[in-house]
N, C-alpha and C positions, 0 to 999 in steps of 0.2 A: 503496499500502500504505500502511495506516494501522497504528501500534502506539499504546496508551496507556501512560504512566506516571504517576510521583509524586515529589514532590520530599517528604521527608519527615525525620527528625531526621537520619536517617545520611546520607543526599543529598543535602540543598540547601547546596550548596555554592560555589554566587553566581558570580563571573566570577572573570578571571583575576587580578583585583587581589587576590585569594587564594589567590595561589601565591607561590614562593620565593620570585621576583622583586622582587615589591612588599611581602610581608608579612614582618616579620624572626621571629616570634613562629613556632615549630614547628608548637605545637596551632593555631595559625590557617592555616593551609596545608592548605584545603579546598576546592579547585578541585575536584581529579581527584575528588574523590568523588561529583562530579553523576551522573545517571544516564547510560548510553552506548549506543548502538543502533550495531550493527556493518552497513554498508548494503556490497552485494557484487554489484557490476555484471558481466554476463557479453557485456563485451567488451573489448578492450585498445586497441579506438581511444578516443578522447575524444569524451567524451556529453556533450549538455545535462541537468543533473538538477536539478529544482526541489524546494525544502524548504522546509516549512511548518511551523511550531512555533506552535500555538494551545491558550487552555487556556479553560475554560468561567466565563463571565461571572459568574453566579453562584458560583461555589464562591468565587471570589478578590476579592469582590465589599468585604469587609471588610478584609480586608489593604490593598488596593489603596487605599482610603480613607485608612488610617492611616499608609498611605509608601510612596506613589505610583514615588519613582523608587526604591526597593530594592525594588518589585515585576515593573519593568520586566525586558521576557522576551527570550533573545538564544540565538544558540546558536554553535556551534564546530564544524569537519569536519579530522581529519586519518587521517594516514594508519594504518590498526590496527596491532599491534604496536609502536606509538614511544606513548613520551607527550607529551602535548599542548605545544607550545611557541610563541614567538612565530616561531622561522624554517619550520615544519611545517604551520601551521592554514592551511587553504585559503581560507576564507575574510575574511583578514584586511583586506582592501580594502572590505570589505561588512560585515565585525562590525559590528553595531548591535544597538543594546538598546533597544524602543522601549515604552513605556506603555499601548499597546493589549491586546489579548488574542487577535492575531493576528502575526505577523511571516512572511515568507515572500524566500528568496532564490534565486537560479539561478547555479547553477554550472557551470562546463565540468569536469567529471574524465575523466582516463581510467580503464582496468580496471586498477589497480592489483592487481598478486596478492592481497593479505592485503586486500583492500576498506579502507574508511575507516570512521573510528568518526563520530558523530554526537552531539556531547556537549548535550544543552539544558541554559540555567543563568537561574538570576534573578539580578540584578544584583548586589545584596544576600545573603551569604548568608541561613540559617534562614528564608527565605520557603518554606511550607510550602504543597503541594496539588496536584492533578490537570492534563495537560497532555495533547496529543497533536499528536503527531510525523508529519505527512504526507512522501513523498517521489512523485514520477512521472518517468516520463523515459520514451524510445525501446525503449531495450532489455531485455530479461529481468534481472531481480534480487533480491536478497532482502534483508530487515530485518528483523533478530533484535536483541531486547534481551541484553546484554551483562551478564555476573554478575561 
């Protein structure tokens, strides 16, 4: 299943370094403003899930050329109904940011009753542009944009 999205002036929050743990200024706590997608697995058993975040090269070429590190992409996965933190991020060992136009990760997730949130981010805040998030697994699931 595939969803399209966009980081814009209200949702380009950057990585976890823009959260209260690392950023002193309250108005700089922008991490949690990133777009979020709810993944609900139709199982209670652990299952392998492949998540891919990509962006169209043409739309990002100028920004990447000016700030390769700031435009790196990555994503966080955490239980729905919770605020993201270093204690509940499911992909902490694999959380990485890459300067390419695609990153994917395979995780083992269980059928958490509330599902999971996938939060795509750029490394620095205020990097705006479109992206695509896709999920594949062997069980039925839904993937919906959170408002």
